[in-house]
N, C-alpha and C positions, 0 to 999 in steps of 0.2 A: 306862478307869473314870473318871470326873469325879471332882471332888473332893466334891461334893455327895452323889455316890452312895457314896463311900467312907465319909463320914460317915454315911450312913444304915445301912449295913451294919454299921459299927463300934457304932452306937446298939443294933442288933438283934442284935449278939454274932457276927456271921458275916463281919466283916470280912476280906477275903484278905491273909494275911500278905505283908509286902513281900518283894522279891525277896533281899535279904541274909540275912534271917531263914529263908527257903526254903533258901537255900544253906548257912547254917549247920547247919540241920537235917541236910541231906543228907550233909554231910561228916561232921557229929558221929556221923550213922547207920553211915557206913562205918568211921569210926574206932573206934566202939564194938563193931562186928561184927569186926573184925579182932583187937581186943584180947581178945575173948572166945575167938575161935579159938586164938590164939597162947598164951592163959594157962591154957589146959586141961591136965591132967596127960595126957590121952590123946595131946594134939599132940605134947608133950615127950616122952612114950613113942615115939610114931612117930618123931620125929626122932632119937632115941636109937638105934630098930633100924636107920634109914637110915645113920646114922653109923658104926654098927657093921660094915656091910657092906665098906666100903674098907679098915678096919682089918683084918679077917680075910682079906681078898683079899691086902693086901700081906704081912702075916705069912706066909700059906702059900706064896706066891711067893718070899719071902726064904728060908724054910726050905727050899723045894724047890731054888731056885739053890745055896744053900749045900751041900745034899747032892751037887750034881753032875746032878741029874735034869734032865728036860725040864719047864718051867714048865706045859706043858699036860698032864702026865701021859704024853708019849709017845703019846697017843692023837689027837692033833690036833684036840681039843676045846677048848672055852672060847672067848671073844672074840677076835676077830683081833689086838686090841691086847695081849693078854696075854703074848706072846712078848717085847715090847718093854720091857716093865716094868723088868727088871733092867737095861737100858741107860739109860734114863731114866725117873726116876719120875713125869714128868709125863703118860705113858700110862697110870698108875694111875687117873687123872681119866676117861680114855676107858674104860677095861676096867670101872670101878665104875658109870659111867652105862649102860654096855652090859648090865651084870648086872642093875642095880636097875630098868631102864624096863621090860621085859616083866612083872615082877611086883611088885616091892615098891613102887616108886614109885605105879603106878597105884591098887594096892590100898590105899595110904594116902589117897590122892584120893578112893577110892570111900568109904572110911570118913568122913572129912571131908564130902565133898559130901552122901552119904546122910544123914547125921545133920543136915543145916543146917536145913530145915525140919521134918521129922518128929521131930527130937529135942526142938526148942522145943514141938510138940505133944504128946508123950508126957509132957514135964516139966510142961505145964499154961502155960507162959510165953508161947506164941504169941498167945493171945487178948489179952494185956496188952501185947504188942509192936504190936499193929494198933491200940491205942488211940492211939499217939503219930502226930503231925500228918504223918509222912513217908507214909503209905499204903502200900499192898500192893506196888505197882509197886516204888517206891523200896527198900522193905525186901527183897523179892527180888533186885533188883539188888546191894544191898550184901551180901547172902549170896553171891551169885556172884563178887563181887570180893573177897570175902575167901577164898573156895575157891581163885580164882587166884593171890592172893597166897601161899597155903599152897604152891600148886604150885611157885611160883618159889622159895620159901624152901627146900622140901624138896630141889629139885634142886640149889640151891647148897649145902646142908648136906652132899650126898654129894661134890659138887665139890671144896669147901672142905677136908673131912676127908681126901678121896683125896690132894689137892695136898699137905697137911701130912703124911700118913704116907708118901707118895712122895719127899718132901724129906727124911725122917728115915731111912729105909731104903735108899733108892736114889740114885745121883747124877742130877743135874740138868744139862741142856746143850741143845745144838741138837737140833733135833726133825726127824727124818726122816719125811716124809709118806708115806701109802699109795702115792702116785706115785713115791715115789724121791727126791724134791726135798728137800733139807735147808734148813731155815728157822732163823733165830735162835730163842733161847729166848721172848725177847719176843713173838714173833710167834705161837709155838706156844702161849702163855699165851692171847693174844688169842683164838685159834683154840678153845681150851678154854673161854673165856666164852663165845662164840658157840655152841658146842656146847651147853653148861649152858642158854643161852636157848632154843634149839632145841629141847631135850629137854622144858623147862618148858612151850612152846608145843604140844607134842606130847600134852599132857594136857588142853587145853583141852576136847576133845570129851568124854573121859570125865567131865569136871567137869561138864559140862552135862547129860550124861546122868543123873549122880549126883543133880543137883538137881531134874530132872524127876521121878526115882523118888521123891524125898524129898517132892514134894508129892502123892503117890498114897495115903500112908499116915500115919497118927498113930503107928506104932512106928518108932523110930530103927534099932533092931536090925534089923527086916525090910527097911528101907531100905538098909542097909549090906549087909546078905546079898544083896540083890536085885542091887545095883549091881555088886558082885563076881562074883556068878552070871552076869551078862550079860558083864562083862569076861572071864572065863575061856570063855563059849561063844564069843564073838566071836574070842578068840585060837585055839580049836580050828577054827573055820570058816576061819581065815585059813591054816592048815596043811593042809587037805585038798585035793588037786590037783583033784579032780573038781570043786571049786567055785572054780576060777580066776575065774570070769566075775564072781562077785560081790565078791571079795577085793579091788580096787582101791577099793571103796566102804567097806570097813570103817576104822573109826579108828585100828586099829592096824597098818595094812598098811604104812604109810611111817614107822613109829617109828624104825627104825633109819637111816634115810636121813641121821641128823647125821653119819654116818661120811663122807660127802662133802666134809663140810668140811675134813678132812684130806688133801685132792686139791689138785693144782696144776696147772690151775686148778681151782676147785670146781666142783663138779657140782651145779647149781642145779635141774635138772628135779624130781627126787623130793622136795628139799626144798621147792619151791614146791608141788608137788602135795600134800604133808602139809600145809603151812599153809592151803591153800585148803580141803582136806578138813575140817581141824579148824574153819575158821570155819564150814563148812555145819553140821556138827554143833551148833556153838554156837548158831547161828541157830535151826535146826529144834527142838531139844531145849529152848534158852532160851525160845523162842516158846510151846511146848507146856507149859512149867512156868509161863510167864505165865499162858497161857489158864486152866490149871486152878486156880492160886494165887488169881487176882482174881475167879473165880468160885465158889469155895470156900466150903462154909458151915463156919465154924469154931465148933466147939462144945466145944472143950477148951482 
């Protein structure tokens, strides 16, 4: 655009904002959405519930081990890591993530993602958000980024709380991996961080699905319930032997592949498949959410 054209647009009141202003709007929008998500009482309650899981597991394992019983109740159940918790508190991190990933973490993501757009519509604030210069595409992207930030934060809350409880109730030391190799505690801690990141990445697909569902309705409760219902349905399908042909394409199928990080060498095949699958779900349902949201007639 020439300087004369810019002056003409400015005189007409339609001048295109300079790039620094656009960037400021975008960053401000992302920051605003993140603040809204993390300041809600509902979000804090979800964090509290997630933090309570490793506390309860740690106390249960401590009581069981103090009584001389088997920490898995003698039935061979529970995560594979739970038998190692009494020997090394770091394994409480792996156990807590294995327990929360199938149910607690994705349900929390479903609540936040499902309410991201539909909640604004039901409260009547969505129409006012669209008046801002950022536009629908950047608003939708900001919503998704804030949900992804919640995915990472929720996972780190579980991991950090588990590490703290494990350090208080159990000894810490060198880590014996699933392959039998013993590594220093510092390397075990690094692997725990990588596992937390892998778990957070596993939630990208359900986050995109929840965002798409949120664009289909004006009811936040309906969007949250639908997202959680789809999550439960997919998990059921993933356990039916007769449906093995479709299971590798379900976003839940490789969720527990994070355990391969505790092998020496690390098994990357399922981890790579999980990341690719989550990226595909993010692209497909993110695009569907964009197509729906950018053409939707906002009346409330």
